[in-house]
N, C-alpha and C positions, 0 to 999 in steps of 0.2 A: 216779084221778090220784095218783101217789105223792108223798110228802112233799117229796122233793128237787126234783121238777119244779115243785111248787107254790111252793116258796121262790124258784126261778129266775124264774118268771113274775112274782112279786111284786116282785123286784128290778128286772126289765126295765121293769115298769110304773112304778116309782118313778123310774127314770132318765129315762124318756120324759117324765114330768111335769116333770122339772127342766130338760130341754133348752132350752125357750124362755128360761128365765132365764139361760142360759149363752151367749146370742148376743152379738154385738158391742155394746160399751158405747156409750151415746150420745156423739157428738163433743163434746169439751170444748175450747174455744178457750184456748190459753195464750200466744198471740202477743202480743208486747209492745205493739202498737198496734191490736190487734183483728182480727176476722175478718169476712168477708162470707159470708153464707149465701145460696145460690141454690137455690130449691125446685125440685122436679121440674116440668118443663114450663116453667119461667121462663127468660128469656134471661140470658146473662152481659152485664152493663151496662157499656159502655165509652162515653167521651165525648170531645169535642174542644172546644178553645178556639182558634178560628182567625178570621182576617179574611175574612168572606164577603160584605161589602158595601162600596160605595165604591170609590175609585180603585185600591185595592190588592187588590181581591177575588180577582183571579186567583191570587194567591199562596196564599190559604187554600183556595179552591175546588179548586185543583190538589192540594194536600196531602190534603184531605178525600177526594177521589176516590181517591188512593193507598191510603188506609185502607180505603175501600169495596171496592176491588179485592181487597185482602187478605182481607177478610171473605167476599166472594163466592167466592174460590177455596178458602178454608178450609172453608166449609160449617158444620158443627157443630163445636163445641169441647167435648170430653168429654161428648158427647150433648146439649149445649145449644145453642140458637141464640145468635147474637151481636147484641146491640142497640147501635146507635150513635146518640147524641143529642149536642147541642152548643150552644155559645154563640159569638156574634161577639165576638172580642177587639178589633176595630176597629183593629188595628195601632197601638195607643196605650195609654198608661198608664191613661186613663180607661176604655177598653174592657176592658182587662185586669182592672181592679178589679171592674167589673160582672160580667164573665164568671166571674172566680174566686170572687166572693162567691156567685153562684147555684150553681155546680157544687159548691163545698165543702159546701153545705147538703144534698146528696143522698147519704145514706150507702150507697145501692145501687151507686154507681159504684166500679169497681175500679181503673181507670187512665184518665188523660186524655192525649190527643194534642194537643200544642201547647205554648206558644202559637206563632202565626205569627211574631210580631215580638218582638225582645228587649226593647223598651220595655214591651210588655204583660207579658212574663215577669217583669219586676222587681217588679210588684205582684200578679200572679196566682199565681205559683209559691209564695210564702210561704203563701198561704191554702190552696192545694191540698196542699201539703206538710203543713201542720198538720192537715188532714183525714185524712191517712193514705194518700193516693193515691200511685201511681206517676205521674209526669209525664214524658212523653218527647216532645221536639220534633223535627220534621223540618227546621226552618228557623231556629231561634234560633242566632246565630253569635257574639254578644258574648263576649269572653274571660272576663269576670269571673263569668259564670254557672256555669262549671265550674272556676274557679280555686281551688285548695286554700287553705282558711283565709279565703276572701273571704266577707263577710257576705251576698253575693248567691248564694252556692252553698248550696242547701237540700237536706235529706235527701229522697230519692225522685226528684230531678230528674235527667234524662239527656237526651242528644240524639244523633240520628243525622246531624245536619248538621255540616259542618266548622266549625272555630274560625276567627274572623276573622284570627287571627295567621297562618293558612295562606293565606287568600284575599288579604289585603292585601299580603303579601310576594310572592305570585305576580303580582299586578297591577303591582307595582313592577318586578319582573324583566322582565315583558313590555315595560313602558315604556322601561326603560334598555337592556336587552339586545337585545330584538327590534326595537323602533322607533327605538332609538338617540338618544332624547332625553336632554337634560341639565338641562332646567329644567322644573319641573312646579308646578302649583297644585292645591289640593284645595278641595272644597266639601262641607259637611255640613249637615244640616237640624236639628241639635240632638238627634236620636234616638240612643239608645244604640248602635244598629247602625251608623249612619253615622259617628258620632264615632270609634268603635272602629276601623272600617275605614280611614278616612282617616289616623288616627294611625299605624296599622301601615304603611300605604303610605308615608307621609312618612318614618318612621324608616328603613325598608328602602331607600328611594330614595336617602336621604342616605348610608347606609352603603355603597351601591354607587358613590357618587361624584357623585350628582346634587344639584341645588339645588332646594329648595322655595321658590318666590317668595312665596307667601302661602297661608294656610289660612282660608278664609272660611266664615261660617255664613249660612244663609238661612232664611226663614220657609217651611215646606213648603206653606202655604196661600196664599202670595203668587202673583200672576199676572205681575208685571213684574220681571224680574231684570236689567234693563239697567244699573242703577247698580253692582251688585256685580260684574257682568261687566266693566264699564269699569274698575273698580278693579283687577280681576285683570289686565286687559290691560296695565296700566301696568308690571307686573313682567316682561312679555315671556315668559310661559311658552310652551313648545311643546306642552304636554300638560296637560289638566285632568282630574283624577280626581274624580267626583262620585257616590259610592256611596249614592244617596238612593233615593227611591221614584218611582212611575210619574208622578204628576201634575207635581211640580216638575221631575223629571228630563226629562220630555218638553218642558216649556216652556223650560227652560234650553237644551236641545239645539236647539230651534227658534230661540231668540233669540241664541245665541252668535255665529252666523255673520254677524249684523247689526251686531256691535260692532267698530269699527275696531281692528285688531291681533289679532283672534281668527279672522279669516276662514279661516286654514289650520291652526288649532290642533287637535290630536287631543282628542276627548272620550271618556271611558270611564266607564261606570256599573258596577254590580255586579249580583248576583243579584236584588236588589229591583226592577231594571228589565228582567228577563227576562220579557217579557209582550207579547202581541199588541197590547195597549193603547198600548205605546210607539210601535209602528209608526204607529198612527192618530194619536196625540197629537203626535208630532214631525213628521209629514208628510214632505215631501221631504228635510228636513234630517236625517232618521234615517240617510241614506246615510253609511256610514263610522263610525257610532257603535259603539264597542266596549263589551262587557260581560264581566266576569269571573263565572264561574259553575261549578258542578260539571261535570265532564268526562263527558258522555253516552257518549263513545266508550270509556270505561273500565268501563262497566257490564257485567254478566254477559250471556251469550247469552240468558238467559231474559227479559231486558228487552224484547228485540225479539219473541221467539217466544211468550211466555206473557203478560207484563204488558200491553204496549201494545195488543194486540187487545182485551183485557178493559177496559182504560181507555177506549178509544175507544167501545166498545159502551156502557158505563155512562154516560159523559159526553156521548155524542152529538156528538163533535167529531172532526176530522181529525187534530189534533195536540194534545198536552198544552199547557195554557194557562200553565204556569210551569215551574219547574225542580226542585221538591222532592218531586214525586210518588213517586219511587222511594225516597227517604229515609223518606217516610211509610209506604210499603208495608213496608220493612224494620223500622220501628219497631213496626208492628202485629204482624209475625210474631215479633219478639222477645218481645212481651208474651204472645202466644199460647203460645210455648214455655215461658215462665216459669210461666204458669198451669197448664200441663200438668205441670210439674215439682213444684209445691208443693200443688196442690189435693188435698183429701181427699174422696172420693166415697162416700156411703152406698149401701147396697144398693138403695134406691129411687131413686137418681140424684141425690139432694141433694148439692150441692157446698159445701164449706167452703174458703174461700180466705183464708189468713192473710196480713195486709197486710205486716208486716215481712219475713216469709219471701219474699213476692213481690218486694219491693224487693231483697232480698239476691240472689235468683235473677237478676234483671235486671242488677244490678251485676256478677254473676259471668259474664255473657255472654262467651264466649271463642271466637274463630275461627268466628263465625256467618257462614255462607255467604249473604250478602244480594245483592240486585241491585246495590247501590252498592259492593260489595267485601267483604272479609273483616273482619268487625266484631268488635272486642274492646272492652269497656267499662272505663274506668278507675274508680278509687274515687270520683272526683268527677263522673262522668257523661259524659265524652266517649267516644262509641262509634264515631265515624266512621272510615272508611278514606278520608281525604280526597285527592281528585285534582281540581285546578282547571284549567280551560281558559278561553281567551278566544274570544269570538264577535264577529262583525261583522254589523251590521244593513245590509240593503239595502231600498230603497224598495219598498213593496208586498209584501214577503216576510216570512214567519214560518214556522219559527223562524230566528233569525239563523244565519249560517254559522260553523262552528267553524274557527278559523285558527291556533291555538297551543295547546299545543306540537305 
């Protein structure tokens, strides 16, 4: 072997020995609020905080199924399974506190779907935000949760649900323009959701030229509403807007027709009363009850052809049990897209998901083709493409009939 060849072989051997040391450097997290590492073979951990028990359980179960459909249709995400765990938010401040505290203590969670109700969001979202999560709700509608500069608007919080400023105004337009009424009353139950909705309804109804005869509050756990209904009747309203929840809403619907002066008054709830439990709870008095809710007729073609068959299969039902399932599906797919955008993957499949980068990617969502419309998120978290319809209940039938627009 000549000297030149010997030198060349020596150089090649030295280079080959150095190659392993020149591989990719270990991932170093520089994200401002940290990173989540998902080991090979481990699932990407997502969670929910939704109402899944009690009189309003259909609201949360419906949204949870929407997320489950998204997971089922997605399959794996960057080679990893997707795990979904959750807590019951109780549709209350107390439930939100408990759910938020428990979820915030789990550093493996990447994003949280929820809460179901705005009153739960008020206390749960600060805890989840502080933990570094993305929080995205399919059904929170209170205006202050996404209002710029409001103390209730927290980093990392977004929603695919409409804002009550949209729904309350649509309900007022329906009452004034479609039904031709000029005198209306409102009922709320002290919840953030109901107070916000009735306030927007009253403001818009008055701007249109109508008169608000009274704005009453009720205890959501009461069973006898005759006294407050009698007080409302004294003002002679033609229309009562009661954007409350299933239990009290059903009882008020049942009892209103028994109060002198309210026999022919129109009653209208909102999306919190879009449930088969209202048909059962209100009995024969459900006939003619209106509810304002997202417009199912405005959803994309995939809603009927792709989403609903899978929903019915997973839930074992003939029809969705509430109204925000498609919003939850869209929320899940927005999260999937953001994770795919920001995650760093090692050669062995390990994922590193930077938390602030993930938040930034979700807020940057633009022209996202969802079931519920074309979604673009604002800097404060409103992502919806809101379209509101009014539905009318009939005895023994669910879902209610879409009648406007």
